[in-house]
C-alpha positions as CSV (number, residue, x, y, z in Angstrom):
1,M,32.0,1.9,85.9
2,D,35.0,0.6,83.9
3,K,33.0,-2.4,83.0
4,I,30.0,-0.4,81.9
5,S,32.3,2.0,80.0
6,R,33.9,-0.9,78.2
7,S,30.5,-2.3,77.4
8,F,29.3,1.1,76.0
9,D,32.5,1.5,74.0
10,F,32.1,-2.0,72.4
11,N,28.4,-1.4,71.6
12,F,29.2,2.0,70.1
13,R,31.9,0.6,67.9
14,R,29.5,-2.2,66.9
15,Y,26.6,0.2,66.0
16,R,29.0,2.5,64.2
17,A,30.2,-0.5,62.2
18,L,26.6,-1.4,61.6
19,G,26.0,2.2,60.5
20,R,28.8,2.0,58.0
21,Y,27.4,-1.3,56.7
22,L,23.9,0.2,56.3
23,L,25.5,3.2,54.5
24,I,27.4,0.8,52.1
25,Q,24.2,-1.1,51.5
26,S,22.3,2.1,50.9
27,K,24.8,3.1,48.3
28,R,24.5,-0.3,46.7
29,I,20.7,0.0,46.6
30,K,21.0,3.5,45.1
31,A,23.4,2.2,42.5
32,H,21.1,-0.6,41.7
33,I,18.1,1.8,41.4
34,A,20.2,4.0,39.1
35,R,20.9,1.1,36.9
36,V,17.2,0.2,36.8
37,V,16.4,3.8,35.9
38,A,19.0,3.8,33.2
39,I,17.7,0.6,31.8
40,G,14.2,2.0,31.9
41,S,15.3,5.1,30.1
42,L,17.0,3.1,27.5
43,A,13.8,1.1,27.0
44,I,11.9,4.3,26.3
45,A,14.5,5.8,24.0
46,T,15.1,2.6,22.0
47,N,12.3,1.8,19.4
48,A,12.8,-1.7,18.0
49,Q,10.9,-0.8,14.8
50,P,11.9,0.0,11.2
51,S,14.0,3.2,11.0
52,V,12.2,6.1,9.3
53,S,14.0,8.4,6.8
54,W,12.6,11.8,7.7
55,Q,12.3,14.8,5.4
56,T,12.5,18.4,6.7
57,P,9.4,19.7,8.4
58,V,7.2,22.0,6.2
59,S,4.7,24.7,7.2
60,I,1.1,24.0,6.5
61,S,-0.1,25.9,3.4
62,G,-2.8,24.1,1.4
63,T,-4.4,20.9,0.1
64,S,-1.3,20.0,-2.0
65,D,0.4,19.3,1.4
66,V,-1.6,16.1,1.5
67,K,0.4,13.4,-0.4
68,T,-1.3,11.1,-2.8
69,S,1.6,9.0,-4.0
70,G,1.2,5.2,-4.0
71,V,-1.9,3.7,-2.4
72,Y,-3.7,4.9,0.7
73,F,-3.1,2.5,3.6
74,G,-4.8,4.2,6.6
75,S,-5.2,7.4,8.6
76,W,-6.1,9.1,11.8
77,A,-7.9,12.4,12.4
78,P,-8.0,12.3,16.2
79,Q,-10.9,13.7,18.0
80,D,-13.0,14.3,14.8
81,G,-15.6,11.6,14.5
82,S,-16.9,13.1,11.2
83,A,-13.5,13.5,9.6
84,N,-14.5,11.3,6.7
85,T,-16.9,14.0,5.5
86,Y,-14.0,16.4,4.9
87,P,-11.8,14.9,2.1
88,V,-8.6,16.8,1.3
89,N,-6.8,16.5,-2.0
90,G,-8.7,13.2,-2.6
91,V,-7.7,11.7,0.7
92,T,-10.4,10.8,3.2
93,F,-9.1,10.8,6.8
94,Q,-10.7,8.7,9.4
95,G,-11.6,10.0,12.9
96,F,-11.7,6.5,14.2
97,S,-8.4,5.3,12.7
98,D,-8.7,2.6,10.0
99,L,-5.0,1.6,10.4
100,P,-4.8,-2.1,11.3
101,G,-4.0,-2.8,14.9
102,F,-3.9,1.0,15.7
103,T,-3.1,1.8,19.3
104,P,-2.5,5.3,20.8
105,G,-0.2,5.2,23.9
106,P,-1.6,5.9,27.3
107,T,-0.2,9.5,27.5
108,L,-2.2,10.6,24.4
109,D,-5.1,11.0,26.8
110,N,-6.7,14.3,26.0
111,G,-8.5,15.7,23.0
112,Y,-9.4,19.3,21.9
113,D,-11.3,20.8,19.0
114,G,-10.4,24.4,19.4
115,F,-6.9,24.7,18.0
116,G,-6.4,27.8,15.8
117,S,-7.3,27.4,12.1
118,P,-4.2,27.3,9.8
119,N,-6.2,29.6,7.5
120,T,-5.5,27.8,4.2
121,A,-7.7,28.2,1.2
122,D,-9.4,24.8,1.9
123,S,-12.1,24.8,4.5
124,N,-12.0,21.0,4.9
125,Y,-8.3,21.1,5.6
126,N,-8.8,23.9,8.1
127,M,-11.5,22.0,9.8
128,L,-9.5,18.8,10.3
129,L,-6.5,20.7,11.7
130,Q,-8.5,22.4,14.5
131,Y,-8.9,18.9,16.1
132,G,-6.2,17.0,17.8
133,R,-5.0,14.7,20.6
134,F,-2.4,15.7,23.1
135,S,-0.7,14.5,26.3
136,N,-1.3,16.3,29.6
137,E,1.9,14.9,31.1
138,G,4.2,17.7,30.3
139,S,7.5,16.7,28.6
140,T,6.7,12.9,28.8
141,P,6.9,11.4,25.3
142,A,3.8,10.0,23.8
143,T,3.5,7.1,21.3
144,F,1.1,5.4,18.9
145,S,1.5,2.2,16.8
146,W,-0.2,0.2,14.1
147,S,0.4,-3.1,12.2
148,G,-0.8,-5.1,9.2
149,M,1.8,-3.8,6.7
150,T,3.4,-6.2,4.2
151,P,7.0,-7.0,5.1
152,G,9.4,-5.6,2.5
153,N,6.9,-3.0,1.2
154,T,7.9,0.7,1.4
155,Y,5.5,3.0,3.3
156,L,5.2,6.8,3.5
157,I,4.0,8.4,6.7
158,Q,2.8,12.0,7.1
159,L,2.1,13.7,10.4
160,W,0.7,17.1,11.2
161,V,0.8,19.3,14.3
162,N,-1.1,22.6,14.5
163,D,-2.0,25.1,17.3
164,G,-2.3,28.6,15.9
165,R,-3.9,30.1,19.0
166,D,-0.8,32.2,20.1
167,I,-0.6,31.0,23.7
168,G,2.6,32.9,24.3
169,Q,5.0,30.0,24.2
170,S,6.9,28.3,21.4
171,R,6.1,24.6,21.3
172,S,7.5,21.8,19.1
173,E,8.1,18.1,19.0
174,T,10.4,15.5,17.3
175,V,9.2,12.2,15.9
176,T,11.2,9.0,16.4
177,G,10.8,5.9,14.2
178,G,13.2,3.1,14.9
179,D,16.6,4.7,15.7
180,S,15.9,7.8,13.6
181,T,14.5,11.1,15.0
182,S,13.2,14.0,13.0
183,A,14.0,17.7,13.2
184,P,11.5,19.5,15.5
185,L,8.0,20.3,14.1
186,S,6.7,23.7,15.2
187,Y,3.1,23.9,16.6
188,G,2.8,27.5,15.6
189,S,1.6,28.2,19.1
190,D,3.5,31.5,19.5
191,G,1.7,33.4,16.9
192,T,4.3,32.7,14.2
193,G,1.8,31.1,11.8
194,P,0.2,27.6,11.3
195,G,1.8,24.4,12.4
196,Q,3.9,22.0,10.3
197,Y,3.8,18.5,8.8
198,I,6.6,16.0,8.2
199,I,7.0,13.1,5.8
200,G,9.0,9.9,6.5
201,T,9.5,6.7,4.6
202,F,10.5,3.2,5.8
203,V,10.5,-0.5,4.7
204,A,8.2,-2.7,6.8
205,D,10.0,-5.5,8.6
206,S,8.8,-9.0,9.4
207,S,6.5,-7.8,12.2
208,G,4.6,-5.6,9.7
209,S,4.3,-3.0,12.5
210,Q,5.6,0.4,13.4
211,T,5.7,2.7,16.5
212,L,6.3,6.4,16.5
213,I,7.4,8.4,19.6
214,L,6.5,12.1,20.0
215,T,8.9,14.0,22.2
216,P,7.8,17.6,23.1
217,F,9.7,20.8,23.8
218,S,8.5,24.3,24.9
219,S,9.7,27.7,25.9
220,G,7.0,27.7,28.5
221,P,5.3,25.3,31.0
222,N,3.2,23.3,28.6
223,P,5.3,21.2,26.1
224,E,2.7,18.4,25.7
225,P,3.0,16.1,22.7
226,L,0.4,16.8,20.0
227,I,-1.0,15.2,16.8
228,N,-3.7,16.7,14.6
229,L,-3.6,14.5,11.5
230,F,-1.8,11.4,10.2
231,Q,-1.8,9.2,7.2
232,V,0.1,6.1,5.9
233,R,0.5,5.2,2.2
234,D,2.0,2.2,0.5
235,I,4.5,3.5,-2.0
236,T,6.0,0.2,-3.1
237,P,6.5,0.3,-6.9
238,K,4.1,-1.9,-8.8
239,P,4.3,-3.3,-12.3
240,N,3.2,-0.8,-15.0
241,V,0.0,-1.7,-16.8
242,T,-0.3,-1.2,-20.5
243,W,-3.9,-0.1,-21.0
244,Q,-6.0,-0.5,-24.1
245,S,-8.9,1.9,-24.9
246,P,-12.1,1.5,-23.0
247,V,-14.9,-0.4,-24.8
248,T,-18.6,-0.1,-24.4
249,I,-20.3,-3.2,-23.0
250,S,-22.1,-5.2,-25.7
251,G,-22.2,-8.9,-25.2
252,A,-20.7,-12.1,-23.8
253,S,-17.8,-11.9,-26.2
254,D,-16.5,-8.9,-24.2
255,V,-15.2,-11.4,-21.6
256,S,-11.7,-12.3,-22.6
257,T,-10.6,-16.0,-22.7
258,L,-7.0,-15.4,-23.6
259,G,-4.4,-17.5,-21.8
260,T,-5.5,-19.2,-18.5
261,Y,-8.0,-18.0,-15.9
262,F,-6.1,-16.8,-12.7
263,G,-8.9,-15.2,-10.6
264,S,-11.9,-12.9,-10.6
265,W,-14.2,-10.7,-8.5
266,A,-17.9,-10.1,-8.9
267,P,-18.5,-7.8,-6.0
268,Q,-21.8,-7.8,-4.1
269,D,-23.0,-11.0,-5.9
270,G,-22.6,-14.0,-3.7
271,G,-24.1,-16.3,-6.3
272,A,-22.0,-15.0,-9.2
273,N,-20.5,-18.4,-9.9
274,N,-24.0,-19.5,-11.1
275,F,-23.8,-17.1,-14.0
276,P,-20.9,-18.1,-16.3
277,V,-20.3,-15.7,-19.2
278,N,-18.3,-16.9,-22.3
279,G,-17.1,-19.8,-20.4
280,V,-15.7,-17.7,-17.5
281,I,-17.0,-18.3,-14.0
282,F,-16.8,-15.2,-11.9
283,Q,-16.5,-15.4,-8.1
284,G,-18.5,-13.2,-5.7
285,S,-15.9,-13.8,-3.0
286,S,-12.8,-13.2,-5.0
287,D,-10.5,-16.2,-5.5
288,L,-7.5,-14.0,-6.4
289,P,-4.7,-14.9,-4.0
290,G,-4.2,-12.3,-1.2
291,F,-7.1,-10.2,-2.5
292,S,-8.1,-7.2,-0.5
293,S,-10.1,-4.0,-1.3
294,G,-9.1,-0.7,0.1
295,P,-11.1,1.0,3.0
296,T,-12.9,3.4,0.7
297,F,-14.7,0.6,-1.0
298,D,-17.2,0.6,1.8
299,N,-20.6,0.3,0.0
300,G,-22.3,-2.3,-2.2
301,Y,-25.4,-2.2,-4.5
302,N,-27.2,-4.6,-6.6
303,G,-29.7,-2.3,-8.4
304,Y,-27.5,-0.8,-11.2
305,G,-29.3,-0.6,-14.5
306,S,-29.0,-3.6,-16.8
307,P,-26.7,-3.1,-19.8
308,N,-29.4,-5.0,-21.8
309,T,-27.0,-7.3,-23.7
310,P,-28.3,-10.5,-25.3
311,D,-26.8,-12.5,-22.5
312,G,-28.9,-12.7,-19.3
313,N,-26.0,-13.9,-17.1
314,Y,-23.8,-11.0,-18.2
315,N,-26.6,-8.6,-17.4
316,T,-27.2,-10.1,-14.0
317,L,-23.5,-9.8,-13.0
318,L,-23.3,-6.2,-14.2
319,E,-26.2,-5.0,-12.1
320,S,-24.2,-5.6,-8.9
321,G,-21.0,-3.8,-7.7
322,V,-19.2,-2.0,-4.9
323,F,-18.5,1.7,-4.7
324,S,-16.8,4.3,-2.5
325,N,-19.1,6.8,-0.7
326,E,-16.2,9.3,-0.2
327,G,-16.8,11.4,-3.3
328,F,-13.7,12.1,-5.3
329,S,-11.5,10.0,-3.1
330,P,-9.7,7.2,-5.0
331,A,-10.4,3.5,-4.2
332,S,-8.0,0.6,-4.6
333,F,-7.7,-3.1,-4.6
334,R,-4.8,-5.5,-4.6
335,W,-3.9,-9.2,-5.0
336,G,-0.8,-11.4,-5.1
337,G,0.4,-14.9,-5.8
338,M,1.4,-14.2,-9.4
339,A,4.5,-15.8,-11.0
340,P,7.3,-13.3,-11.4
341,G,8.1,-12.8,-15.1
342,H,4.7,-14.0,-16.3
343,T,2.4,-11.7,-18.3
344,Y,-1.1,-11.1,-17.0
345,L,-4.2,-9.6,-18.5
346,V,-6.6,-7.6,-16.2
347,Q,-10.1,-6.7,-17.3
348,I,-12.3,-4.3,-15.3
349,W,-16.0,-3.4,-15.8
350,V,-18.1,-0.4,-14.6
351,N,-21.8,-0.1,-15.3
352,D,-24.6,2.1,-14.0
353,G,-27.4,2.5,-16.6
354,R,-29.9,4.0,-14.3
355,N,-29.7,7.5,-15.8
356,I,-29.1,9.4,-12.6
357,G,-28.6,12.7,-14.4
358,E,-24.9,13.0,-14.2
359,S,-22.0,11.8,-16.3
360,R,-19.7,9.6,-14.2
361,S,-16.4,8.0,-15.1
362,E,-13.1,6.8,-13.6
363,T,-9.5,6.1,-14.6
364,V,-7.5,3.1,-13.5
365,T,-3.9,3.4,-12.5
366,G,-1.5,0.5,-12.4
367,G,2.1,1.3,-11.6
368,A,3.0,4.5,-13.4
369,N,0.3,4.2,-16.1
370,T,-3.2,5.6,-15.9
371,S,-6.0,4.6,-18.4
372,A,-8.3,6.7,-20.3
373,P,-11.7,7.3,-18.4
374,L,-14.3,4.5,-18.4
375,S,-17.9,5.8,-18.6
376,Y,-20.4,4.4,-16.2
377,G,-23.3,5.2,-18.6
378,S,-25.1,6.9,-15.7
379,D,-26.3,9.8,-17.8
380,G,-28.6,7.7,-20.0
381,S,-25.9,7.5,-22.7
382,G,-26.0,3.7,-22.7
383,P,-24.3,0.8,-20.7
384,G,-21.0,1.2,-19.0
385,Q,-17.6,0.2,-20.3
386,Y,-14.8,-2.3,-19.7
387,I,-11.0,-1.9,-20.1
388,I,-8.2,-4.4,-20.6
389,G,-4.6,-4.0,-19.5
390,T,-1.5,-6.2,-19.5
391,F,1.6,-6.3,-17.3
392,V,4.5,-8.5,-16.4
393,A,4.5,-9.5,-12.7
394,D,7.6,-8.5,-10.7
395,S,9.4,-10.3,-8.0
396,S,6.7,-9.5,-5.4
397,G,4.0,-11.3,-7.5
398,A,1.6,-8.6,-6.5
399,Q,-0.4,-5.8,-8.1
400,T,-2.4,-2.8,-6.9
401,L,-4.9,-0.9,-9.0
402,V,-6.3,2.5,-8.1
403,L,-9.6,3.9,-9.4
404,N,-9.9,7.7,-9.6
405,P,-13.5,8.9,-10.1
406,F,-14.9,12.0,-11.9
407,S,-18.4,13.3,-12.3
408,S,-20.4,16.2,-13.8
409,G,-22.5,16.1,-10.6
410,S,-22.1,15.5,-6.9
411,N,-21.6,11.7,-6.8
412,P,-18.4,10.7,-8.5
413,D,-17.9,7.6,-6.3
414,A,-15.3,5.1,-7.5
415,Q,-17.0,1.9,-8.6
416,I,-16.3,-1.6,-9.9
417,N,-18.9,-4.2,-11.2
418,L,-16.6,-7.0,-12.4
419,L,-13.0,-8.0,-12.5
420,Q,-11.0,-10.8,-14.0
421,V,-7.2,-11.6,-14.2
422,R,-5.7,-14.1,-16.7
423,D,-2.2,-15.5,-17.2
424,I,-1.4,-14.9,-20.8
425,T,2.2,-15.8,-20.7
426,R,3.0,-17.3,-24.1
427,Q,4.5,-20.8,-24.1
428,P,6.3,-21.3,-27.4
429,K,5.6,-24.6,-29.2
430,I,8.0,-26.2,-31.8
431,T,5.8,-27.1,-34.8
432,S,8.4,-28.8,-37.0
433,F,12.0,-30.0,-36.7
434,A,14.2,-31.4,-39.5
435,V,17.9,-32.3,-40.2
436,N,19.4,-32.5,-43.6
437,G,23.2,-33.0,-43.5
438,R,24.5,-30.1,-41.5
439,T,21.3,-28.1,-41.9
440,L,18.9,-27.8,-39.0
441,T,15.4,-26.4,-39.7
442,I,13.0,-25.5,-36.9
443,T,9.6,-23.7,-36.9
444,A,7.7,-22.6,-33.8
445,M,4.6,-20.6,-32.8
446,N,3.1,-18.9,-29.8
447,G,6.3,-17.1,-28.9
448,P,6.4,-13.7,-27.4
449,V,5.5,-11.1,-30.1
450,N,8.7,-9.7,-31.5
451,G,10.5,-11.3,-28.5
452,G,13.9,-12.7,-28.7
453,F,15.0,-16.3,-28.4
454,T,18.3,-18.3,-28.1
455,L,18.9,-21.7,-29.6
456,L,20.8,-23.9,-27.2
457,S,22.5,-27.2,-27.9
458,S,23.8,-30.1,-25.8
459,D,25.2,-33.6,-26.3
460,D,23.6,-34.7,-23.1
461,V,19.9,-34.1,-22.6
462,N,20.2,-34.5,-18.8
463,L,22.5,-31.5,-18.4
464,P,21.1,-28.5,-16.6
465,F,20.0,-25.9,-19.1
466,A,22.5,-23.4,-17.7
467,Q,25.2,-25.8,-19.1
468,W,23.8,-26.0,-22.6
469,T,25.7,-24.1,-25.3
470,P,24.2,-21.1,-27.0
471,V,24.2,-21.6,-30.8
472,L,22.5,-18.4,-32.1
473,T,19.9,-15.7,-31.2
474,N,17.0,-14.4,-33.2
475,S,13.5,-13.1,-32.7
476,F,9.9,-14.2,-33.2
477,D,7.8,-12.2,-35.6
478,G,4.8,-10.0,-35.0
479,N,2.6,-13.1,-34.8
480,G,4.8,-14.9,-32.4
481,T,6.0,-17.4,-35.0
482,M,9.5,-18.2,-36.2
483,S,11.2,-20.3,-39.0
484,L,14.9,-21.0,-38.7
485,T,17.3,-22.8,-41.1
486,T,21.0,-22.9,-40.1
487,N,24.1,-25.0,-40.6
488,V,24.9,-26.0,-37.0
489,V,24.7,-29.9,-37.0
490,D,27.9,-31.6,-36.2
491,R,27.7,-34.9,-38.2
492,V,30.7,-36.4,-36.2
493,K,28.6,-36.5,-33.1
494,S,26.2,-39.4,-32.6
495,R,23.4,-37.3,-31.2
496,Q,22.6,-33.6,-30.4
497,F,19.7,-31.9,-28.6
498,Y,18.3,-28.5,-29.2
499,I,15.9,-26.2,-27.2
500,L,14.6,-22.7,-27.6
501,R,15.0,-20.3,-24.6
502,T,12.7,-17.2,-24.9
503,Q,13.6,-13.8,-23.7
504,Q,10.4,-12.2,-22.2
């Protein structure tokens, strides 16, 4: 018995030690699991995307809620396949999002079209806000993302939530972009009124993408992330265009040949390069660097009435064009590749001589400047018009133009039939140079009109220009010419060199 007892006692101690070992291992496993969970939580909370600067949430009130600054980039009107038939404040929302690379997260898995109307004065706005997408996973955050943005550009985002059904609980959500989280947006689900929208801005990083996280809260059992409407706008400042007055189309001499051809667009005419006008060859597939037209330029037509000029090629080109089928919604196009500091001329044509019984026109906005209206000639008043504008390219080398349509009838429809861009940067040319004793005489032409210049001097022609010595400053005249006589020659020196540096 003693032997059996000793054996039992030994085995008991051994199993008890094994129990302690298993307990220690269990604690270690639990600690490891806790670390994994913590890491997983951190992965959810951290959003490695550009940080958004959020404004204060605002209660939905009317069409002016919908921002129109900058240029439309894309939108989402979830669950409403016909959203593009309900423009609000000139913005056409898309039920099937037109945001590049758009992806809703897996928890945004339910749609509904019976949210309470916000009861604004605009029926289109009310209609859109009764649709939405929500998560049925309680307090679990929901996400969505998009891409295709230009690194370094500044974007505005606007997000709406609305549920005015008075379901007996107060619901809200915050929106996180990067490492910045907004204040809560109220859904209006407790009978307190309509929902809210929020605006944020950010600068796109090298990925050109963004992800937003919706984190819900509720006084009841159904927090559920929600989104009813969303838009993105590119608000990057663009160079201001100085517009001339619109001119009625008359003949081939309309087509400017100033400076050097940079690029063109003859939309809807694949054979445009077979119809040169005034020595300019227009391209059906635009050769402007980085050219892209906005999403509302979604229709083309080649049956516009001829402007009946004496030039058959010109007439042919102007019978084709692209237009927006979204009513009063603006349309835009953009390009890049321009040399910063250079001056460019842009020329735009619109023409529709079919006499469709309504007067149509559009303005063109470049930077902060908007042109006078260009007539399409669609009321039988004659051919359409063209307009010329000039601007100095900024450091981005890019430009965006926005067309805003008007009409006396039901079809305003932004339109463009022809476009060209020319580099008209003036390159001064010295026309005479003479030395008489200490007197230097220089004449030059083709300088910037009324623009300044500096006369620089050096004994060594190989020195970098930054090391040349400024001698004097003056200005070109109103014709871009100058004549200078000054006593600056040092006769002791064996040789001296002079250059003119313009001040654009």
